[in-house]
CHARMM internal coordinates of N, CA and C (Angstrom, degrees):
IC EDIT
DIST 1 N 1 CA 1.4490
DIST 1 CA 1 C 1.5370
ANGL 1 N 1 CA 1 C 108.17
DIST 1 C 2 N 1.3301
ANGL 1 CA 1 C 2 N 116.61
DIHE 1 N 1 CA 1 C 2 N 130.44
DIST 2 N 2 CA 1.4630
ANGL 1 C 2 N 2 CA 118.48
DIHE 1 CA 1 C 2 N 2 CA -179.86
DIST 2 CA 2 C 1.5311
ANGL 2 N 2 CA 2 C 110.49
DIHE 1 C 2 N 2 CA 2 C -81.80
DIST 2 C 3 N 1.3073
ANGL 2 CA 2 C 3 N 114.68
DIHE 2 N 2 CA 2 C 3 N 171.55
DIST 3 N 3 CA 1.4632
ANGL 2 C 3 N 3 CA 120.05
DIHE 2 CA 2 C 3 N 3 CA -172.55
DIST 3 CA 3 C 1.5312
ANGL 3 N 3 CA 3 C 112.17
DIHE 2 C 3 N 3 CA 3 C -63.29
DIST 3 C 4 N 1.3276
ANGL 3 CA 3 C 4 N 117.80
DIHE 3 N 3 CA 3 C 4 N -36.55
DIST 4 N 4 CA 1.4615
ANGL 3 C 4 N 4 CA 119.04
DIHE 3 CA 3 C 4 N 4 CA 179.89
DIST 4 CA 4 C 1.5286
ANGL 4 N 4 CA 4 C 111.18
DIHE 3 C 4 N 4 CA 4 C -65.45
DIST 4 C 5 N 1.3154
ANGL 4 CA 4 C 5 N 116.92
DIHE 4 N 4 CA 4 C 5 N -40.06
DIST 5 N 5 CA 1.4679
ANGL 4 C 5 N 5 CA 119.48
DIHE 4 CA 4 C 5 N 5 CA 176.40
DIST 5 CA 5 C 1.5181
ANGL 5 N 5 CA 5 C 110.75
DIHE 4 C 5 N 5 CA 5 C -63.63
DIST 5 C 6 N 1.3180
ANGL 5 CA 5 C 6 N 115.90
DIHE 5 N 5 CA 5 C 6 N -40.47
DIST 6 N 6 CA 1.4682
ANGL 5 C 6 N 6 CA 119.92
DIHE 5 CA 5 C 6 N 6 CA 179.44
DIST 6 CA 6 C 1.5259
ANGL 6 N 6 CA 6 C 110.86
DIHE 5 C 6 N 6 CA 6 C -62.93
DIST 6 C 7 N 1.3224
ANGL 6 CA 6 C 7 N 116.37
DIHE 6 N 6 CA 6 C 7 N -43.35
DIST 7 N 7 CA 1.4577
ANGL 6 C 7 N 7 CA 119.27
DIHE 6 CA 6 C 7 N 7 CA -179.31
DIST 7 CA 7 C 1.5276
ANGL 7 N 7 CA 7 C 111.70
DIHE 6 C 7 N 7 CA 7 C -69.97
DIST 7 C 8 N 1.3122
ANGL 7 CA 7 C 8 N 117.05
DIHE 7 N 7 CA 7 C 8 N -28.77
DIST 8 N 8 CA 1.4587
ANGL 7 C 8 N 8 CA 119.74
DIHE 7 CA 7 C 8 N 8 CA 178.19
DIST 8 CA 8 C 1.5253
ANGL 8 N 8 CA 8 C 111.80
DIHE 7 C 8 N 8 CA 8 C -73.87
DIST 8 C 9 N 1.3310
ANGL 8 CA 8 C 9 N 116.96
DIHE 8 N 8 CA 8 C 9 N -11.49
DIST 9 N 9 CA 1.4628
ANGL 8 C 9 N 9 CA 120.00
DIHE 8 CA 8 C 9 N 9 CA 178.31
DIST 9 CA 9 C 1.5272
ANGL 9 N 9 CA 9 C 112.06
DIHE 8 C 9 N 9 CA 9 C -82.98
DIST 9 C 10 N 1.3152
ANGL 9 CA 9 C 10 N 117.57
DIHE 9 N 9 CA 9 C 10 N 0.77
DIST 10 N 10 CA 1.4560
ANGL 9 C 10 N 10 CA 121.07
DIHE 9 CA 9 C 10 N 10 CA -179.08
DIST 10 CA 10 C 1.5327
ANGL 10 N 10 CA 10 C 110.17
DIHE 9 C 10 N 10 CA 10 C -61.60
DIST 10 C 11 N 1.3186
ANGL 10 CA 10 C 11 N 114.33
DIHE 10 N 10 CA 10 C 11 N 142.89
DIST 11 N 11 CA 1.4701
ANGL 10 C 11 N 11 CA 120.92
DIHE 10 CA 10 C 11 N 11 CA 176.93
DIST 11 CA 11 C 1.5230
ANGL 11 N 11 CA 11 C 107.57
DIHE 10 C 11 N 11 CA 11 C -115.02
DIST 11 C 12 N 1.2993
ANGL 11 CA 11 C 12 N 115.72
DIHE 11 N 11 CA 11 C 12 N 147.09
DIST 12 N 12 CA 1.4531
ANGL 11 C 12 N 12 CA 120.41
DIHE 11 CA 11 C 12 N 12 CA -178.79
DIST 12 CA 12 C 1.5296
ANGL 12 N 12 CA 12 C 109.75
DIHE 11 C 12 N 12 CA 12 C -113.48
DIST 12 C 13 N 1.3138
ANGL 12 CA 12 C 13 N 114.26
DIHE 12 N 12 CA 12 C 13 N 141.96
DIST 13 N 13 CA 1.4591
ANGL 12 C 13 N 13 CA 120.69
DIHE 12 CA 12 C 13 N 13 CA 178.04
DIST 13 CA 13 C 1.5230
ANGL 13 N 13 CA 13 C 107.50
DIHE 12 C 13 N 13 CA 13 C -149.75
DIST 13 C 14 N 1.3035
ANGL 13 CA 13 C 14 N 115.37
DIHE 13 N 13 CA 13 C 14 N -175.28
DIST 14 N 14 CA 1.4661
ANGL 13 C 14 N 14 CA 119.54
DIHE 13 CA 13 C 14 N 14 CA 177.09
DIST 14 CA 14 C 1.5206
ANGL 14 N 14 CA 14 C 109.24
DIHE 13 C 14 N 14 CA 14 C -126.67
DIST 14 C 15 N 1.3158
ANGL 14 CA 14 C 15 N 114.59
DIHE 14 N 14 CA 14 C 15 N 138.54
DIST 15 N 15 CA 1.4591
ANGL 14 C 15 N 15 CA 121.27
DIHE 14 CA 14 C 15 N 15 CA 174.48
DIST 15 CA 15 C 1.5216
ANGL 15 N 15 CA 15 C 106.25
DIHE 14 C 15 N 15 CA 15 C -126.55
DIST 15 C 16 N 1.3091
ANGL 15 CA 15 C 16 N 115.08
DIHE 15 N 15 CA 15 C 16 N 122.00
DIST 16 N 16 CA 1.4605
ANGL 15 C 16 N 16 CA 121.48
DIHE 15 CA 15 C 16 N 16 CA -177.14
DIST 16 CA 16 C 1.5247
ANGL 16 N 16 CA 16 C 111.83
DIHE 15 C 16 N 16 CA 16 C 51.88
DIST 16 C 17 N 1.3273
ANGL 16 CA 16 C 17 N 114.91
DIHE 16 N 16 CA 16 C 17 N 39.64
DIST 17 N 17 CA 1.4564
ANGL 16 C 17 N 17 CA 121.02
DIHE 16 CA 16 C 17 N 17 CA 176.86
DIST 17 CA 17 C 1.5127
ANGL 17 N 17 CA 17 C 115.81
DIHE 16 C 17 N 17 CA 17 C 80.05
DIST 17 C 18 N 1.3274
ANGL 17 CA 17 C 18 N 117.30
DIHE 17 N 17 CA 17 C 18 N 0.86
DIST 18 N 18 CA 1.4610
ANGL 17 C 18 N 18 CA 120.64
DIHE 17 CA 17 C 18 N 18 CA -179.61
DIST 18 CA 18 C 1.5240
ANGL 18 N 18 CA 18 C 109.20
DIHE 17 C 18 N 18 CA 18 C -107.46
DIST 18 C 19 N 1.3517
ANGL 18 CA 18 C 19 N 116.77
DIHE 18 N 18 CA 18 C 19 N 135.52
DIST 19 N 19 CA 1.4622
ANGL 18 C 19 N 19 CA 119.16
DIHE 18 CA 18 C 19 N 19 CA 178.07
DIST 19 CA 19 C 1.5347
ANGL 19 N 19 CA 19 C 110.44
DIHE 18 C 19 N 19 CA 19 C -70.94
DIST 19 C 20 N 1.3249
ANGL 19 CA 19 C 20 N 115.14
DIHE 19 N 19 CA 19 C 20 N 135.99
DIST 20 N 20 CA 1.4651
ANGL 19 C 20 N 20 CA 120.62
DIHE 19 CA 19 C 20 N 20 CA 177.10
DIST 20 CA 20 C 1.5249
ANGL 20 N 20 CA 20 C 108.59
DIHE 19 C 20 N 20 CA 20 C -134.53
DIST 20 C 21 N 1.3094
ANGL 20 CA 20 C 21 N 115.13
DIHE 20 N 20 CA 20 C 21 N 154.29
DIST 21 N 21 CA 1.4645
ANGL 20 C 21 N 21 CA 121.72
DIHE 20 CA 20 C 21 N 21 CA 176.33
DIST 21 CA 21 C 1.5174
ANGL 21 N 21 CA 21 C 107.75
DIHE 20 C 21 N 21 CA 21 C -102.05
DIST 21 C 22 N 1.3277
ANGL 21 CA 21 C 22 N 115.81
DIHE 21 N 21 CA 21 C 22 N 137.78
DIST 22 N 22 CA 1.4555
ANGL 21 C 22 N 22 CA 121.84
DIHE 21 CA 21 C 22 N 22 CA 179.53
DIST 22 CA 22 C 1.5227
ANGL 22 N 22 CA 22 C 107.11
DIHE 21 C 22 N 22 CA 22 C -116.89
DIST 22 C 23 N 1.3223
ANGL 22 CA 22 C 23 N 115.43
DIHE 22 N 22 CA 22 C 23 N 126.19
DIST 23 N 23 CA 1.4550
ANGL 22 C 23 N 23 CA 121.41
DIHE 22 CA 22 C 23 N 23 CA -177.37
DIST 23 CA 23 C 1.5197
ANGL 23 N 23 CA 23 C 108.86
DIHE 22 C 23 N 23 CA 23 C -131.86
DIST 23 C 24 N 1.2980
ANGL 23 CA 23 C 24 N 117.26
DIHE 23 N 23 CA 23 C 24 N 138.02
DIST 24 N 24 CA 1.4538
ANGL 23 C 24 N 24 CA 122.29
DIHE 23 CA 23 C 24 N 24 CA 176.01
DIST 24 CA 24 C 1.5346
ANGL 24 N 24 CA 24 C 109.27
DIHE 23 C 24 N 24 CA 24 C -55.47
DIST 24 C 25 N 1.3170
ANGL 24 CA 24 C 25 N 117.65
DIHE 24 N 24 CA 24 C 25 N 142.35
DIST 25 N 25 CA 1.4671
ANGL 24 C 25 N 25 CA 121.79
DIHE 24 CA 24 C 25 N 25 CA -177.07
DIST 25 CA 25 C 1.5233
ANGL 25 N 25 CA 25 C 111.06
DIHE 24 C 25 N 25 CA 25 C -58.35
DIST 25 C 26 N 1.3219
ANGL 25 CA 25 C 26 N 118.10
DIHE 25 N 25 CA 25 C 26 N -41.69
DIST 26 N 26 CA 1.4665
ANGL 25 C 26 N 26 CA 120.30
DIHE 25 CA 25 C 26 N 26 CA 179.23
DIST 26 CA 26 C 1.5280
ANGL 26 N 26 CA 26 C 111.00
DIHE 25 C 26 N 26 CA 26 C -62.52
DIST 26 C 27 N 1.3346
ANGL 26 CA 26 C 27 N 116.35
DIHE 26 N 26 CA 26 C 27 N -39.88
DIST 27 N 27 CA 1.4590
ANGL 26 C 27 N 27 CA 120.03
DIHE 26 CA 26 C 27 N 27 CA 178.20
DIST 27 CA 27 C 1.5249
ANGL 27 N 27 CA 27 C 110.77
DIHE 26 C 27 N 27 CA 27 C -67.62
DIST 27 C 28 N 1.3280
ANGL 27 CA 27 C 28 N 117.07
DIHE 27 N 27 CA 27 C 28 N -38.93
DIST 28 N 28 CA 1.4638
ANGL 27 C 28 N 28 CA 121.25
DIHE 27 CA 27 C 28 N 28 CA 177.07
DIST 28 CA 28 C 1.5307
ANGL 28 N 28 CA 28 C 110.47
DIHE 27 C 28 N 28 CA 28 C -61.56
DIST 28 C 29 N 1.3291
ANGL 28 CA 28 C 29 N 116.73
DIHE 28 N 28 CA 28 C 29 N -46.43
DIST 29 N 29 CA 1.4623
ANGL 28 C 29 N 29 CA 120.25
DIHE 28 CA 28 C 29 N 29 CA -179.98
DIST 29 CA 29 C 1.5248
ANGL 29 N 29 CA 29 C 111.29
DIHE 28 C 29 N 29 CA 29 C -64.11
DIST 29 C 30 N 1.3198
ANGL 29 CA 29 C 30 N 117.14
DIHE 29 N 29 CA 29 C 30 N -37.41
DIST 30 N 30 CA 1.4689
ANGL 29 C 30 N 30 CA 120.53
DIHE 29 CA 29 C 30 N 30 CA 177.05
DIST 30 CA 30 C 1.5231
ANGL 30 N 30 CA 30 C 110.61
DIHE 29 C 30 N 30 CA 30 C -63.93
DIST 30 C 31 N 1.3260
ANGL 30 CA 30 C 31 N 116.50
DIHE 30 N 30 CA 30 C 31 N -39.82
DIST 31 N 31 CA 1.4634
ANGL 30 C 31 N 31 CA 120.18
DIHE 30 CA 30 C 31 N 31 CA 178.44
DIST 31 CA 31 C 1.5270
ANGL 31 N 31 CA 31 C 110.92
DIHE 30 C 31 N 31 CA 31 C -64.80
DIST 31 C 32 N 1.3252
ANGL 31 CA 31 C 32 N 117.02
DIHE 31 N 31 CA 31 C 32 N -42.02
DIST 32 N 32 CA 1.4660
ANGL 31 C 32 N 32 CA 121.03
DIHE 31 CA 31 C 32 N 32 CA 178.16
DIST 32 CA 32 C 1.5256
ANGL 32 N 32 CA 32 C 110.43
DIHE 31 C 32 N 32 CA 32 C -62.72
DIST 32 C 33 N 1.3283
ANGL 32 CA 32 C 33 N 117.28
DIHE 32 N 32 CA 32 C 33 N -45.63
DIST 33 N 33 CA 1.4653
ANGL 32 C 33 N 33 CA 120.45
DIHE 32 CA 32 C 33 N 33 CA 178.40
DIST 33 CA 33 C 1.5215
ANGL 33 N 33 CA 33 C 111.16
DIHE 32 C 33 N 33 CA 33 C -60.50
DIST 33 C 34 N 1.3290
ANGL 33 CA 33 C 34 N 116.70
DIHE 33 N 33 CA 33 C 34 N -40.01
DIST 34 N 34 CA 1.4594
ANGL 33 C 34 N 34 CA 121.52
DIHE 33 CA 33 C 34 N 34 CA 179.19
DIST 34 CA 34 C 1.5326
ANGL 34 N 34 CA 34 C 110.06
DIHE 33 C 34 N 34 CA 34 C -62.76
DIST 34 C 35 N 1.3275
ANGL 34 CA 34 C 35 N 116.59
DIHE 34 N 34 CA 34 C 35 N -45.13
DIST 35 N 35 CA 1.4622
ANGL 34 C 35 N 35 CA 120.30
DIHE 34 CA 34 C 35 N 35 CA 178.71
DIST 35 CA 35 C 1.5246
ANGL 35 N 35 CA 35 C 112.20
DIHE 34 C 35 N 35 CA 35 C -64.83
DIST 35 C 36 N 1.3306
ANGL 35 CA 35 C 36 N 116.79
DIHE 35 N 35 CA 35 C 36 N -38.49
DIST 36 N 36 CA 1.4661
ANGL 35 C 36 N 36 CA 120.34
DIHE 35 CA 35 C 36 N 36 CA 177.65
DIST 36 CA 36 C 1.5214
ANGL 36 N 36 CA 36 C 110.60
DIHE 35 C 36 N 36 CA 36 C -64.68
DIST 36 C 37 N 1.3283
ANGL 36 CA 36 C 37 N 116.98
DIHE 36 N 36 CA 36 C 37 N -38.18
DIST 37 N 37 CA 1.4606
ANGL 36 C 37 N 37 CA 120.80
DIHE 36 CA 36 C 37 N 37 CA 177.99
DIST 37 CA 37 C 1.5204
ANGL 37 N 37 CA 37 C 110.81
DIHE 36 C 37 N 37 CA 37 C -64.34
DIST 37 C 38 N 1.3244
ANGL 37 CA 37 C 38 N 116.59
DIHE 37 N 37 CA 37 C 38 N -42.86
DIST 38 N 38 CA 1.4698
ANGL 37 C 38 N 38 CA 120.31
DIHE 37 CA 37 C 38 N 38 CA 177.36
DIST 38 CA 38 C 1.5278
ANGL 38 N 38 CA 38 C 110.26
DIHE 37 C 38 N 38 CA 38 C -60.64
DIST 38 C 39 N 1.3254
ANGL 38 CA 38 C 39 N 116.27
DIHE 38 N 38 CA 38 C 39 N -42.75
DIST 39 N 39 CA 1.4609
ANGL 38 C 39 N 39 CA 120.81
DIHE 38 CA 38 C 39 N 39 CA 178.90
DIST 39 CA 39 C 1.5319
ANGL 39 N 39 CA 39 C 110.53
DIHE 38 C 39 N 39 CA 39 C -62.55
DIST 39 C 40 N 1.3337
ANGL 39 CA 39 C 40 N 116.91
DIHE 39 N 39 CA 39 C 40 N -43.49
DIST 40 N 40 CA 1.4595
ANGL 39 C 40 N 40 CA 120.77
DIHE 39 CA 39 C 40 N 40 CA 179.23
DIST 40 CA 40 C 1.5228
ANGL 40 N 40 CA 40 C 111.73
DIHE 39 C 40 N 40 CA 40 C -62.93
DIST 40 C 41 N 1.3268
ANGL 40 CA 40 C 41 N 116.67
DIHE 40 N 40 CA 40 C 41 N -41.58
DIST 41 N 41 CA 1.4678
ANGL 40 C 41 N 41 CA 120.82
DIHE 40 CA 40 C 41 N 41 CA 179.12
DIST 41 CA 41 C 1.5270
ANGL 41 N 41 CA 41 C 109.62
DIHE 40 C 41 N 41 CA 41 C -61.63
DIST 41 C 42 N 1.3219
ANGL 41 CA 41 C 42 N 117.34
DIHE 41 N 41 CA 41 C 42 N -41.65
DIST 42 N 42 CA 1.4652
ANGL 41 C 42 N 42 CA 120.38
DIHE 41 CA 41 C 42 N 42 CA 179.76
DIST 42 CA 42 C 1.5333
ANGL 42 N 42 CA 42 C 111.33
DIHE 41 C 42 N 42 CA 42 C -65.03
DIST 42 C 43 N 1.3229
ANGL 42 CA 42 C 43 N 116.62
DIHE 42 N 42 CA 42 C 43 N -38.47
DIST 43 N 43 CA 1.4686
ANGL 42 C 43 N 43 CA 120.53
DIHE 42 CA 42 C 43 N 43 CA 177.62
DIST 43 CA 43 C 1.5261
ANGL 43 N 43 CA 43 C 110.09
DIHE 42 C 43 N 43 CA 43 C -61.81
DIST 43 C 44 N 1.3214
ANGL 43 CA 43 C 44 N 116.65
DIHE 43 N 43 CA 43 C 44 N -44.63
DIST 44 N 44 CA 1.4664
ANGL 43 C 44 N 44 CA 120.80
DIHE 43 CA 43 C 44 N 44 CA 179.61
DIST 44 CA 44 C 1.5244
ANGL 44 N 44 CA 44 C 110.21
DIHE 43 C 44 N 44 CA 44 C -64.32
DIST 44 C 45 N 1.3204
ANGL 44 CA 44 C 45 N 116.97
DIHE 44 N 44 CA 44 C 45 N -44.40
DIST 45 N 45 CA 1.4721
ANGL 44 C 45 N 45 CA 119.71
DIHE 44 CA 44 C 45 N 45 CA 179.26
DIST 45 CA 45 C 1.5216
ANGL 45 N 45 CA 45 C 111.04
DIHE 44 C 45 N 45 CA 45 C -59.39
DIST 45 C 46 N 1.3245
ANGL 45 CA 45 C 46 N 117.20
DIHE 45 N 45 CA 45 C 46 N -44.09
DIST 46 N 46 CA 1.4678
ANGL 45 C 46 N 46 CA 120.52
DIHE 45 CA 45 C 46 N 46 CA 179.05
DIST 46 CA 46 C 1.5193
ANGL 46 N 46 CA 46 C 111.25
DIHE 45 C 46 N 46 CA 46 C -63.26
DIST 46 C 47 N 1.3295
ANGL 46 CA 46 C 47 N 116.68
DIHE 46 N 46 CA 46 C 47 N -42.56
DIST 47 N 47 CA 1.4621
ANGL 46 C 47 N 47 CA 120.46
DIHE 46 CA 46 C 47 N 47 CA 179.98
DIST 47 CA 47 C 1.5259
ANGL 47 N 47 CA 47 C 110.93
DIHE 46 C 47 N 47 CA 47 C -63.87
DIST 47 C 48 N 1.3194
ANGL 47 CA 47 C 48 N 116.64
DIHE 47 N 47 CA 47 C 48 N -41.25
DIST 48 N 48 CA 1.4678
ANGL 47 C 48 N 48 CA 119.37
DIHE 47 CA 47 C 48 N 48 CA 179.33
DIST 48 CA 48 C 1.5210
ANGL 48 N 48 CA 48 C 111.58
DIHE 47 C 48 N 48 CA 48 C -69.06
DIST 48 C 49 N 1.3200
ANGL 48 CA 48 C 49 N 117.68
DIHE 48 N 48 CA 48 C 49 N -34.69
DIST 49 N 49 CA 1.4650
ANGL 48 C 49 N 49 CA 120.49
DIHE 48 CA 48 C 49 N 49 CA 175.90
DIST 49 CA 49 C 1.5265
ANGL 49 N 49 CA 49 C 109.95
DIHE 48 C 49 N 49 CA 49 C -64.02
DIST 49 C 50 N 1.3306
ANGL 49 CA 49 C 50 N 116.55
DIHE 49 N 49 CA 49 C 50 N -44.89
DIST 50 N 50 CA 1.4636
ANGL 49 C 50 N 50 CA 120.18
DIHE 49 CA 49 C 50 N 50 CA 177.70
DIST 50 CA 50 C 1.5255
ANGL 50 N 50 CA 50 C 110.66
DIHE 49 C 50 N 50 CA 50 C -61.34
DIST 50 C 51 N 1.3200
ANGL 50 CA 50 C 51 N 117.30
DIHE 50 N 50 CA 50 C 51 N -40.25
DIST 51 N 51 CA 1.4642
ANGL 50 C 51 N 51 CA 120.73
DIHE 50 CA 50 C 51 N 51 CA 179.18
DIST 51 CA 51 C 1.5266
ANGL 51 N 51 CA 51 C 110.66
DIHE 50 C 51 N 51 CA 51 C -64.76
DIST 51 C 52 N 1.3308
ANGL 51 CA 51 C 52 N 116.81
DIHE 51 N 51 CA 51 C 52 N -41.99
DIST 52 N 52 CA 1.4649
ANGL 51 C 52 N 52 CA 120.12
DIHE 51 CA 51 C 52 N 52 CA 177.13
DIST 52 CA 52 C 1.5234
ANGL 52 N 52 CA 52 C 110.80
DIHE 51 C 52 N 52 CA 52 C -61.37
DIST 52 C 53 N 1.3337
ANGL 52 CA 52 C 53 N 117.03
DIHE 52 N 52 CA 52 C 53 N -41.63
DIST 53 N 53 CA 1.4638
ANGL 52 C 53 N 53 CA 121.14
DIHE 52 CA 52 C 53 N 53 CA 179.89
DIST 53 CA 53 C 1.5245
ANGL 53 N 53 CA 53 C 111.60
DIHE 52 C 53 N 53 CA 53 C -64.37
DIST 53 C 54 N 1.3246
ANGL 53 CA 53 C 54 N 116.66
DIHE 53 N 53 CA 53 C 54 N -24.82
DIST 54 N 54 CA 1.4679
ANGL 53 C 54 N 54 CA 121.68
DIHE 53 CA 53 C 54 N 54 CA 178.15
DIST 54 CA 54 C 1.5295
ANGL 54 N 54 CA 54 C 110.90
DIHE 53 C 54 N 54 CA 54 C -97.72
DIST 54 C 55 N 1.3116
ANGL 54 CA 54 C 55 N 116.24
DIHE 54 N 54 CA 54 C 55 N 17.37
DIST 55 N 55 CA 1.4704
ANGL 54 C 55 N 55 CA 123.23
DIHE 54 CA 54 C 55 N 55 CA 177.50
DIST 55 CA 55 C 1.5298
ANGL 55 N 55 CA 55 C 112.06
DIHE 54 C 55 N 55 CA 55 C 54.29
DIST 55 C 56 N 1.3114
ANGL 55 CA 55 C 56 N 116.15
DIHE 55 N 55 CA 55 C 56 N 38.68
DIST 56 N 56 CA 1.4588
ANGL 55 C 56 N 56 CA 121.07
DIHE 55 CA 55 C 56 N 56 CA 176.32
DIST 56 CA 56 C 1.5175
ANGL 56 N 56 CA 56 C 115.07
DIHE 55 C 56 N 56 CA 56 C 81.42
DIST 56 C 57 N 1.3138
ANGL 56 CA 56 C 57 N 117.79
DIHE 56 N 56 CA 56 C 57 N 2.18
DIST 57 N 57 CA 1.4639
ANGL 56 C 57 N 57 CA 121.00
DIHE 56 CA 56 C 57 N 57 CA 179.94
DIST 57 CA 57 C 1.5302
ANGL 57 N 57 CA 57 C 108.93
DIHE 56 C 57 N 57 CA 57 C -82.54
DIST 57 C 58 N 1.3119
ANGL 57 CA 57 C 58 N 115.56
DIHE 57 N 57 CA 57 C 58 N 104.76
DIST 58 N 58 CA 1.4671
ANGL 57 C 58 N 58 CA 121.11
DIHE 57 CA 57 C 58 N 58 CA -176.04
DIST 58 CA 58 C 1.5294
ANGL 58 N 58 CA 58 C 112.19
DIHE 57 C 58 N 58 CA 58 C -63.76
DIST 58 C 59 N 1.3004
ANGL 58 CA 58 C 59 N 117.51
DIHE 58 N 58 CA 58 C 59 N -35.73
DIST 59 N 59 CA 1.4626
ANGL 58 C 59 N 59 CA 120.21
DIHE 58 CA 58 C 59 N 59 CA 178.51
DIST 59 CA 59 C 1.5284
ANGL 59 N 59 CA 59 C 110.99
DIHE 58 C 59 N 59 CA 59 C -64.13
DIST 59 C 60 N 1.3362
ANGL 59 CA 59 C 60 N 117.15
DIHE 59 N 59 CA 59 C 60 N -46.19
DIST 60 N 60 CA 1.4664
ANGL 59 C 60 N 60 CA 120.92
DIHE 59 CA 59 C 60 N 60 CA 179.21
DIST 60 CA 60 C 1.5258
ANGL 60 N 60 CA 60 C 111.30
DIHE 59 C 60 N 60 CA 60 C -64.58
DIST 60 C 61 N 1.3313
ANGL 60 CA 60 C 61 N 116.29
DIHE 60 N 60 CA 60 C 61 N -30.40
DIST 61 N 61 CA 1.4654
ANGL 60 C 61 N 61 CA 120.53
DIHE 60 CA 60 C 61 N 61 CA 179.32
DIST 61 CA 61 C 1.5251
ANGL 61 N 61 CA 61 C 111.64
DIHE 60 C 61 N 61 CA 61 C -78.34
DIST 61 C 62 N 1.3300
ANGL 61 CA 61 C 62 N 117.00
DIHE 61 N 61 CA 61 C 62 N -7.20
DIST 62 N 62 CA 1.4566
ANGL 61 C 62 N 62 CA 120.87
DIHE 61 CA 61 C 62 N 62 CA 178.05
DIST 62 CA 62 C 1.5149
ANGL 62 N 62 CA 62 C 114.67
DIHE 61 C 62 N 62 CA 62 C 87.33
DIST 62 C 63 N 1.3362
ANGL 62 CA 62 C 63 N 116.03
DIHE 62 N 62 CA 62 C 63 N 12.65
DIST 63 N 63 CA 1.4593
ANGL 62 C 63 N 63 CA 119.37
DIHE 62 CA 62 C 63 N 63 CA 179.18
DIST 63 CA 63 C 1.5262
ANGL 63 N 63 CA 63 C 109.27
DIHE 62 C 63 N 63 CA 63 C -74.90
DIST 63 C 64 N 1.3041
ANGL 63 CA 63 C 64 N 116.44
DIHE 63 N 63 CA 63 C 64 N 141.84
DIST 64 N 64 CA 1.4600
ANGL 63 C 64 N 64 CA 122.18
DIHE 63 CA 63 C 64 N 64 CA 178.74
DIST 64 CA 64 C 1.5219
ANGL 64 N 64 CA 64 C 110.19
DIHE 63 C 64 N 64 CA 64 C -96.78
DIST 64 C 65 N 1.3201
ANGL 64 CA 64 C 65 N 116.00
DIHE 64 N 64 CA 64 C 65 N 150.77
DIST 65 N 65 CA 1.4681
ANGL 64 C 65 N 65 CA 120.48
DIHE 64 CA 64 C 65 N 65 CA 176.09
DIST 65 CA 65 C 1.5210
ANGL 65 N 65 CA 65 C 108.44
DIHE 64 C 65 N 65 CA 65 C -81.42
DIST 65 C 66 N 1.3176
ANGL 65 CA 65 C 66 N 115.44
DIHE 65 N 65 CA 65 C 66 N 132.80
DIST 66 N 66 CA 1.4611
ANGL 65 C 66 N 66 CA 120.64
DIHE 65 CA 65 C 66 N 66 CA -178.37
DIST 66 CA 66 C 1.5269
ANGL 66 N 66 CA 66 C 110.98
DIHE 65 C 66 N 66 CA 66 C -57.25
DIST 66 C 67 N 1.3172
ANGL 66 CA 66 C 67 N 117.65
DIHE 66 N 66 CA 66 C 67 N -40.31
DIST 67 N 67 CA 1.4646
ANGL 66 C 67 N 67 CA 121.18
DIHE 66 CA 66 C 67 N 67 CA -179.14
DIST 67 CA 67 C 1.5365
ANGL 67 N 67 CA 67 C 111.59
DIHE 66 C 67 N 67 CA 67 C -59.06
DIST 67 C 68 N 1.3287
ANGL 67 CA 67 C 68 N 117.19
DIHE 67 N 67 CA 67 C 68 N -28.27
DIST 68 N 68 CA 1.4638
ANGL 67 C 68 N 68 CA 121.01
DIHE 67 CA 67 C 68 N 68 CA -178.67
DIST 68 CA 68 C 1.5314
ANGL 68 N 68 CA 68 C 113.50
DIHE 67 C 68 N 68 CA 68 C -82.36
DIST 68 C 69 N 1.3236
ANGL 68 CA 68 C 69 N 117.41
DIHE 68 N 68 CA 68 C 69 N -20.45
DIST 69 N 69 CA 1.4691
ANGL 68 C 69 N 69 CA 119.96
DIHE 68 CA 68 C 69 N 69 CA -175.40
DIST 69 CA 69 C 1.5368
ANGL 69 N 69 CA 69 C 112.78
DIHE 68 C 69 N 69 CA 69 C -121.92
DIST 69 C 70 N 1.2983
ANGL 69 CA 69 C 70 N 116.86
DIHE 69 N 69 CA 69 C 70 N -1.97
DIST 70 N 70 CA 1.4767
ANGL 69 C 70 N 70 CA 120.94
DIHE 69 CA 69 C 70 N 70 CA -174.47
DIST 70 CA 70 C 1.5304
ANGL 70 N 70 CA 70 C 112.38
DIHE 69 C 70 N 70 CA 70 C -53.78
DIST 70 C 71 N 1.3290
ANGL 70 CA 70 C 71 N 117.50
DIHE 70 N 70 CA 70 C 71 N -41.33
DIST 71 N 71 CA 1.4649
ANGL 70 C 71 N 71 CA 121.32
DIHE 70 CA 70 C 71 N 71 CA -177.52
DIST 71 CA 71 C 1.5229
ANGL 71 N 71 CA 71 C 111.90
DIHE 70 C 71 N 71 CA 71 C -62.24
DIST 71 C 72 N 1.3285
ANGL 71 CA 71 C 72 N 117.86
DIHE 71 N 71 CA 71 C 72 N -30.63
DIST 72 N 72 CA 1.4643
ANGL 71 C 72 N 72 CA 121.24
DIHE 71 CA 71 C 72 N 72 CA 179.73
DIST 72 CA 72 C 1.5278
ANGL 72 N 72 CA 72 C 111.37
DIHE 71 C 72 N 72 CA 72 C -65.36
DIST 72 C 73 N 1.3336
ANGL 72 CA 72 C 73 N 118.02
DIHE 72 N 72 CA 72 C 73 N -22.72
DIST 73 N 73 CA 1.4625
ANGL 72 C 73 N 73 CA 122.03
DIHE 72 CA 72 C 73 N 73 CA -174.44
DIST 73 CA 73 C 1.5166
ANGL 73 N 73 CA 73 C 112.11
DIHE 72 C 73 N 73 CA 73 C -100.93
DIST 73 C 74 N 1.2846
ANGL 73 CA 73 C 74 N 118.67
DIHE 73 N 73 CA 73 C 74 N 3.21
DIST 74 N 74 CA 1.4737
ANGL 73 C 74 N 74 CA 121.38
DIHE 73 CA 73 C 74 N 74 CA 179.97
DIST 74 CA 74 C 1.4961
ANGL 74 N 74 CA 74 C 111.36
DIHE 73 C 74 N 74 CA 74 C -91.47
END
COOR INIT
IC SEED 1 N 1 CA 1 C
IC BUILD
């Protein structure tokens, strides 16, 4: 099931007089993953645009060398 189908499965109800949307937990998690993927794609696009603007020079684009920061991620 794609994300649009999952979001269309939302049910609406009221709690203490306020309208709320009810979504299956699996559908909610799928929506979050989808949004995170969109965010990641935008980050990559921005980074590649910056790299293009620096004519492929990773240092000028502010990219770090993995060998210099690898220990921070262990």
